[in-house]
N, C-alpha and C positions, 0 to 999 in steps of 0.2 A: 520498601512497600511489598507486601505479600502478593503472590500470584493472583489470589482472588480479588485483591484491590486493583491490580493492574487490569484484570479482565473487566471489572466493573467500570473502570475509567475508559477503556476502549469501547465498551458498549455505549457509554455516554458520548464518546467521540462520534461513533456511528449514528447515534440518534440526533446529534446536534449539527453535524457537518452535512447538511442537506441543501441541495441547490434548488432555487426557484425554477431554474431552467438550465439545460446543459446542451451545448452545441459545439461546433468546430471552433468558434471564436473563444469560448470559455476554455476549452481544452488547450488551445494555443496559449492563452494568457497564463494558465496554471503551469503548463509545461515550460514556458519561457521563464517564469519565476524560479522554478526548480533548477532549470539549466543555468540561469544567471547566478544563483547561489552556488551551484556546483562549481562553476568556473571561478567565482570569487574565493571559494574556500578550498579549491583543489580537491573536490570530492570525485573519486573515480567511479561514477555511477552511469547507468543508463536510465532513461525515463521513457516509459511506454504508457500512453493514455489512449483508451479505446472504449467505445461502446461494445456491446456484445456482438455486434454484427460487422464492425470495421475499425481499423486503426485511425486515430485522429492526430496523434502527436508522438514523435519518437526523436530522441537525442541521445548520443553517446559521448561521454566526456573523456578527456585524456585520462589514461590510466584504467579505464574500464577494459574488460577483456571479452573474449569470444564466448565465455560461459554465461556472462550476465544476461544477454537476451533470452537464453534458454531458461535461466532461473526466473526471469520476469514472466515468460510464457507460462511456466508451470504455476507461478503465483496467480496469474490472471485466471487460469483454469480453476483454481481453488475458490477464488472469489465468485466466479460464475456459478460454480456448483453449490456453494454454501451461503452466498450472499452476505458475507461478513469478512472483516479484515483477516489477512493471513497471519498477522502477529497474534491476534486473538485466538486463531486456530492453534497456533504453536503452543500458547499458554494453556488452552483447554485440553489439548491432546497429550501434552507432556511426553513426546516421543523423540528421544535424542537421535534416532536414526533418520529423522526427517521424512519418514514414510507414514502413510495411514495404515491402520490395522488391516490385516488381510481381508477381513469380512467386508470392508468398505468397497473392495473391488477397484481401487484406484491405482493405476500403474504409476510407478515412480518416474517413468519417462515423461508422464504428462501432468503429474501432481506432486507438489512438494510442500512440506510444512516449513515455511520460512517467511519471516516478516518482510513487509514492504509492499504488499498488495492491499489497496484500500478501495472499498466499494464507492462508486459514483451513484449517489442516491438523489433522485429528483422528487420533490414534493408532489404527491398525487400520482406518481408513476412507479415509485420504488427504485430498486437497484437496476440501473441500466448499463453499467459499465465498470471500469476499473482504472485506477491510477496505480502504476507499479514503478517502484524504484528498486534497483539492484546494484550492489557493489560495496555497500557498507555493512557493518554488523546489523543484524536484522532489526534490532530495537531502533537504531539510527535510521535505517531505511524507512521504517514506519514513521518516525518522528519528522523526517523531511517532508513526507506527504502531508501529515497532519498540520504542520506549521504552514505550509503553502495554502492548504484549504482554509485554515483560520484566517490568514491574511486576506485571501480572496473574498471570503464571506463576511469579513468584518467582525470576527469573533475573537475575543481575548484568548490568545494561545496559552497564556500562563495557567488558566483554569482547566485547560484540556491536555496539557503536556504531561507525558509520563515522566516521573522523576528519573534521574540517572540510575542506571542499574547498580544494585548493590554488589560489591565485590566479595 
């Protein structure tokens, strides 16, 4: 699948994966689903779910490391700034150094182009937070979040899943 097709599918994910409401209980359910999957599949990830004003769920799996929370923090900042998925930003920006263009004024210490941050969008309110996963290759980080959201919202994940990356 071409980059343009991936971007179009991610935009569709962002348009479809919208919550009727989002609170601490919803964050806990989604975070727990991701945590359970990570434990079952030995995924060395961290999960960080938050609204823009406070953290709601955090878990670190065996095999994750000290850099994963910082990667998640920088992904969260990107979603907060641009109100879209970080993997979409990666594909749109096409910057192998993982930094934003100098003219953006975004410090690499606080912003990174890396997949795994997905906007929490609530119907009638817009983007209010982020679900971030860090520890896998970025396309997989993104996919873990999308799959959990599809399951939670009762949406067929097959229609929204990105295909495996072409080698």
